Every structure is written in structure tokens, then in C-alpha cells.
C-alpha positions in Angstrom: -45.0 -8.6 -56.6 -45.4 -6.1 -53.2 -48.6 -6.2 -51.6 -50.8 -3.0 -51.7 -50.0 -0.9 -49.2 -46.6 -2.3 -48.6 -43.4 -0.4 -49.0 -41.4 -1.0 -52.6 -37.8 -1.3 -52.1 -36.9 0.5 -54.6 -38.5 3.6 -53.5 -36.5 5.1 -51.7 -35.2 8.8 -50.7 -31.8 9.7 -49.8 -29.1 7.1 -50.6 -26.6 7.9 -47.8 -27.2 7.8 -44.2 -26.1 11.2 -42.6 -23.2 9.5 -40.9 -22.3 8.1 -44.3 -22.4 11.5 -45.7 -19.9 13.3 -43.0 -17.9 10.6 -43.2 -17.1 11.5 -47.2 -17.1 15.1 -46.1 -13.8 14.1 -44.0 -13.0 11.9 -46.3 -12.8 14.4 -49.9 -12.1 17.6 -47.9 -14.3 19.3 -50.1 -17.6 20.4 -50.9 -17.9 21.9 -54.4 -21.6 24.4 -54.8 -23.1 25.2 -57.6 -26.1 26.1 -59.7 -27.0 26.5 -63.2 -31.3 27.0 -64.4 -29.9 24.5 -67.5 -29.9 21.2 -66.7 -27.9 19.8 -69.7 -25.1 22.3 -67.7 -25.5 21.4 -64.8 -25.2 17.7 -65.4 -21.7 18.7 -67.4 -20.4 20.8 -64.1 -21.5 17.4 -62.2 -19.7 15.1 -64.3 -16.5 17.1 -64.1 -16.3 17.6 -60.5 -17.1 14.0 -60.2 -14.3 12.8 -62.7 -12.5 14.8 -60.8 -12.3 12.7 -57.8 -15.4 15.3 -56.0 -17.7 13.1 -54.1 -20.4 15.6 -53.2 -21.7 18.6 -54.4 -24.4 20.6 -53.0 -27.0 21.9 -55.7 -27.7 25.5 -54.3 -31.2 26.1 -54.5 -31.6 29.5 -55.9 -33.4 29.9 -58.7 -37.6 29.5 -60.3 -38.0 25.5 -59.9 -34.7 24.5 -58.8 -36.4 21.6 -57.6 -36.8 20.1 -61.2 -33.5 20.8 -62.3 -32.3 19.0 -59.0 -34.5 16.0 -59.7 -32.9 15.3 -62.8 -29.8 15.7 -61.2 -30.7 13.4 -58.6 -31.4 10.6 -61.4 -28.6 11.3 -63.5 -26.1 10.7 -60.5 -28.3 7.7 -59.0 -27.6 6.2 -62.6 -24.9 7.5 -64.2 -22.1 9.0 -61.6 -21.7 5.4 -58.7 -20.9 6.7 -55.2 -21.6 10.6 -55.6 -23.5 12.2 -53.0 -25.9 15.2 -54.4 -27.0 17.2 -51.6 -28.9 20.7 -52.0 -28.3 23.8 -50.4 -29.7 28.1 -49.5 -32.5 25.9 -48.4 -34.5 28.0 -45.6 -37.6 26.2 -44.3 -38.9 23.2 -43.4 -40.5 22.3 -46.6 -38.3 22.7 -49.1 -35.8 20.4 -47.2 -38.6 17.9 -47.6 -39.5 18.3 -50.8 -36.2 18.1 -52.1 -34.9 14.7 -49.6 -38.0 13.5 -51.9 -36.2 14.4 -54.9 -33.3 12.1 -53.9 -31.5 15.1 -51.8 -28.8 13.1 -49.7 -28.0 15.9 -47.2 -29.3 19.5 -46.9 -27.1 22.8 -46.4 -29.0 25.8 -45.1 -28.2 29.8 -44.3 -29.6 29.8 -40.9 -30.1 27.5 -38.0 -33.7 26.6 -37.9 -35.1 24.3 -35.5 -38.0 22.8 -38.3 -34.8 21.8 -40.7 -33.4 20.0 -38.2 -36.7 18.1 -37.3 -37.1 17.4 -41.0 -33.9 16.3 -41.5 -33.4 13.5 -38.1 -37.0 12.2 -39.0 -35.2 11.3 -42.1 -31.4 10.4 -40.9 -30.5 12.9 -43.5 -27.4 14.7 -42.4 -28.2 18.7 -42.6 -25.3 21.7 -42.1 -27.0 25.0 -40.6 -25.3 27.9 -41.2 -23.7 29.3 -38.2 -22.2 32.6 -36.7 -21.6 32.0 -32.9 -20.6 29.3 -30.8 -24.2 29.4 -29.2 -25.7 29.1 -32.6 -23.2 26.1 -32.7 -24.1 24.4 -29.5 -27.6 24.8 -30.4 -27.0 23.1 -33.8 -25.3 20.4 -31.9 -27.5 19.4 -29.7 -30.5 19.2 -32.3 -27.9 16.5 -34.0 -25.6 18.6 -36.3 -22.9 16.3 -37.1 -20.9 19.0 -39.0 -21.5 23.2 -39.1 -21.5 25.2 -41.6 -19.7 28.2 -40.4 -21.5 31.3 -42.7 -19.8 33.6 -44.0 -16.4 32.1 -43.6 -14.6 35.1 -45.3 -15.9 36.9 -42.4 -14.9 34.7 -39.6 -11.7 33.4 -40.8 -9.7 30.9 -39.7 -9.3 32.1 -36.7 -12.6 32.3 -35.5 -12.4 28.0 -36.2 -8.6 27.6 -34.1 -10.8 29.6 -31.6 -14.4 28.0 -31.3 -11.8 24.5 -31.7 -10.5 25.4 -28.4 -13.9 24.8 -25.9 -15.7 22.6 -28.4 -12.8 20.3 -30.0 -15.3 17.9 -30.9 -17.1 20.7 -33.5 -16.8 19.9 -37.1 -16.7 22.7 -39.0 -17.4 23.8 -42.9 -16.7 27.7 -43.6 -18.5 28.6 -46.9 -18.3 31.9 -48.3 -14.6 33.1 -48.4 -12.7 29.4 -49.4 -10.7 29.5 -52.5 -8.8 26.8 -54.6 -5.1 28.1 -53.5 -2.6 26.6 -50.7 -2.5 29.7 -48.8 -6.1 29.6 -48.4 -7.0 26.2 -47.3 -3.5 25.8 -45.1 -5.2 28.4 -43.0 -8.8 27.2 -42.8 -7.1 23.3 -42.0 -4.5 24.1 -39.8 -7.0 25.8 -37.8 -9.0 22.4 -37.9 -11.6 22.4 -39.9 -13.8 19.8 -41.1 -13.7 20.1 -44.1 -15.0 23.2 -46.9 -17.2 24.3 -49.3 -16.1 26.2 -52.4 -17.9 27.8 -55.0 -18.0 30.3 -57.5 -13.7 30.1 -56.6 -13.7 26.4 -57.9 -16.6 26.6 -60.6 -15.9 30.1 -62.2 -18.1 32.4 -64.4 -15.3 31.9 -67.3 -15.5 28.1 -67.0 -19.2 27.8 -67.6 -18.6 30.4 -70.5 -16.1 28.7 -72.4 -17.8 25.1 -71.4 -14.0 24.3 -69.9 -15.2 20.6 -68.2 -12.1 19.4 -68.9 -10.3 22.2 -66.7 -12.4 22.3 -64.1 -12.0 18.3 -63.7 -8.1 19.1 -63.6 -8.6 21.8 -60.8 -11.3 19.8 -58.6 -8.4 17.2 -58.8 -5.8 19.7 -58.3 -8.1 21.1 -55.0 -8.5 17.4 -53.6 -4.8 16.5 -54.1 -3.9 20.0 -52.4 -6.4 19.3 -49.4 -4.8 15.3 -49.3 -1.4 17.2 -49.5 -2.5 19.8 -46.5 -3.6 17.3 -44.0 -0.6 14.8 -43.9 
């Protein structure tokens, strides 16, 4: 029995370091994004993505009591989906980032660059990926320890923007989100431009899939997309 006041090894927040998460992001090439207020639906989507080969999922915390859903998903991932790295997105302040990290978030994605979020994530060695829209913002994020920059909204900037910034800054790891779809034409444009990985939401996990509860179809779509990314990288 641990002594009073001593750390219990079973009590831990993020299971994966920021470098481990960054490595899996690169290896998989894709981070599915999803939110649903029904925890049962959220678990089924998470399981379908996992069975399709995805090893990361960004839970976009955009609804009331989203932290309650996330807490249950994190426990489910830890107990039933070995190797699944669950993170949180749509975070806009340090308080929310801290809360989700205490609930087991392994990475934090934000639509904007904020120093306060950088500090709380770096303190815990948790990967954070801020939304940036200029080379100046990207440089500031990297100066604050960012491993993977989120290009948001990706559809506005496009692959040519990535290609342009990789010229003077070849070390920059870019993950476009928004404007990414699971087609060969779209993905080849992004990966030929030099992206590190892509974030994909409704184009991958559509409203139709959820409405029809087509989780096998989602599993197949995820698997095909990951294989397509692998092919494009060869």
C-alpha cells in the first residue's frame, strides 16, 4: 500500500508523451475528428475508427457537458482499445485544457494559438496543436514547443500554402483540418505539399453514417483512407 501522500502509480493523466503522439500522427497520417452528445454513439464511432486502423481520435468538445462524455470515452479507450490515443479538440482556454487532461486527454487541439494553453500542456508534456493561419503564428507556436501545427481552416489556405511555408521552414509539421476529404485527389494534393498528417471530420464521419448507424461502413472507410494515405506516401 502506498504511503499517505505518495504518488499512486495507477493514477496518471495522459498515457502517451507528446513525442509518442506526434510519432503516431505521422505513422497513421490521419486524425479523425468527432463529437456526439450520446456516449453510446461516441463509443461506437471510436470503436469503428479503431477497428479501421486509426490509432488517434480527436473528440471535438463543442457541446454542453462534453467533458462528461469525454471522461467515459477515455476510460473506454484505456480498457477496451489498447493503443488508441484519445485527444480533445475545440479547446479555447487553459482551464478547459487542464480539465480534459485530468480526464485523460493525450493531446489538445485548439482553433487558435494561445500561450496559456501552451504552458499547461507543456507542463505535463502533453502534445498541443494550435490552429494557425500565418507563418508568424506558426513560428510563435513552435517557439512555445509546438510539435504539430494545425492549419485551420485548411480549406481556406489549401495545399499551396503548405508548400510555400515548407520552403523557408522545412522543419514545420503541418496538420490541415477543415477542407480535407478522403478522396485520392484531395489527399494527394495535401501530402504532395508536405503535410505531416491530416485531420478529418464530417467528410469521414458523415451525418448519414451516424443516422444509419453504419459503423461497419465507417470502419471500411477509415481503413481505405489510411491505406490510401500509405500508398500516396510511397
